[in-house]
Every structure is written in structure tokens, then in C-alpha cells.
C-alpha positions in Angstrom: 118.6 87.0 141.0 116.0 86.1 143.5 112.7 84.5 142.7 110.9 87.7 143.4 112.9 89.7 140.9 112.6 87.0 138.3 108.8 87.0 138.7 108.7 90.8 138.5 110.7 90.7 135.3 108.4 88.0 133.8 105.3 90.1 134.7 106.9 93.2 133.1 107.6 91.3 129.9 104.1 89.9 129.9 102.5 93.3 130.2 104.7 94.6 127.3 103.5 91.7 125.1 99.9 92.3 126.0 100.2 96.0 125.2 101.9 95.2 121.8 99.1 92.7 121.0 96.4 95.2 121.9 98.0 97.9 119.8 98.2 95.5 116.8 94.5 94.6 117.2 93.4 98.2 117.5 95.5 99.1 114.5 93.8 96.4 112.4 90.3 97.5 113.5 91.2 101.2 112.7 91.9 100.4 109.1 88.7 101.4 107.3 88.1 99.2 104.2 86.4 102.0 102.4 89.4 104.3 102.8 91.8 101.5 101.7 89.8 100.9 98.5 89.2 104.6 98.0 92.9 105.3 98.0 93.4 103.3 94.7 90.4 104.6 92.9 90.9 106.8 89.9 88.6 108.5 87.4 85.0 108.1 88.3 85.8 105.3 90.8 84.8 107.3 93.9 81.5 108.2 92.2 80.8 104.6 91.3 81.6 103.5 94.9 79.4 106.1 96.5 76.5 105.3 94.1 76.9 101.6 94.9 76.9 102.3 98.6 73.7 104.4 98.3 71.9 101.9 96.1 73.1 98.5 97.5 74.7 99.2 100.9 75.0 95.6 102.1 76.5 94.2 99.0 78.8 97.2 98.4 80.1 96.8 101.9 81.0 93.1 101.3 82.6 94.0 98.0 84.7 96.8 99.5 85.8 94.5 102.4 86.9 91.9 99.9 88.8 94.4 97.7 90.5 95.9 100.8 91.6 92.5 101.8 93.0 91.9 98.3 94.9 95.2 98.5 96.4 94.5 101.9 97.5 91.0 100.8 99.1 92.6 97.7 97.0 90.6 95.3 95.4 93.8 93.9 98.0 96.4 92.9 97.9 99.6 91.0 94.8 101.7 90.3 91.2 100.7 90.0 89.2 102.8 87.5 85.6 103.6 87.7 84.9 101.5 84.7 86.6 98.4 86.3 84.7 98.9 89.6 81.4 99.3 87.7 82.2 96.1 85.8 82.7 94.3 89.1 79.3 95.4 90.3 77.7 94.5 87.0 79.3 91.0 87.1 77.6 90.5 90.5 74.3 91.5 88.9 74.0 94.9 90.3 73.1 97.7 88.0 74.6 100.8 89.6 72.9 103.8 88.3 75.2 106.8 87.7 74.2 110.4 87.1 74.9 111.2 83.4 75.3 114.7 82.1 75.6 115.9 78.5 77.6 119.1 78.2 78.7 121.2 75.3 81.8 123.3 75.1 81.5 126.5 73.1 83.8 129.5 73.1 85.5 128.3 76.2 82.3 127.8 78.2 80.7 124.6 79.3 76.9 124.5 78.8 74.4 121.9 79.7 72.1 120.3 77.2 69.2 122.4 78.5 71.1 125.7 78.1 72.1 124.7 74.6 68.6 123.9 73.6 67.3 127.2 75.0 69.8 129.1 72.9 68.8 127.5 69.7 
């Protein structure tokens, strides 16, 4: 092999490595922490997360990034319920306000508290 062919081969390998590194970096930036955390939420978890984002956007973003990192590292496994996520925010001193409804189920129909009081 001549020096020219050897240099060409080195340059080709270098370009391949640069492309591979660029792909890995872009893949890491494409992973949305919100989507990672949202994928393990169950119950009212999504509702709690959205309420936290609406009421405390900066703090919620930091919490979600931390939870996403724990999930990717394998330190947080399984499902995360709405109650557990709410407890995390409460531990941090954030009182996330959730919409609460009282409903009655009569004769196979679901009625709100207002509808029930109007009937009586």
C-alpha cells in the first residue's frame, strides 16, 4: 500500500467515526425527558405532571430531567403513580393543585355533584 492509499483509508475511517459520534450526540439530544418520564406514569401521573408544569414550570422541568436520568441509568424501574409523583413535589415544598370532582353513579349514569343537588 502506498502512503496515499493509507492516508485515504485513515481519512475514510475518521469520517466514519465522526458520523457515528454525531449520530450518538443527536440521539441523546432527541430524547425528551418529559416523554421518558411520561412513559412510566400510571393512574393520575400524567395529570399531576401537567399540573406541576403549569404551576411550577422551572422546578417541574428540573424534577423531570432528574427522573429521566434515573430512568435511563436504571435506578428507577417500574411504574410511577400519580400519588408518588405528587409526593415528590410535596416533599420539595410544592403544593400542586389538582382539579377534584365529586361524582355520583346512579342507575348506570355518572352525575356531578351539581346535577345531583338539582335533582334533590
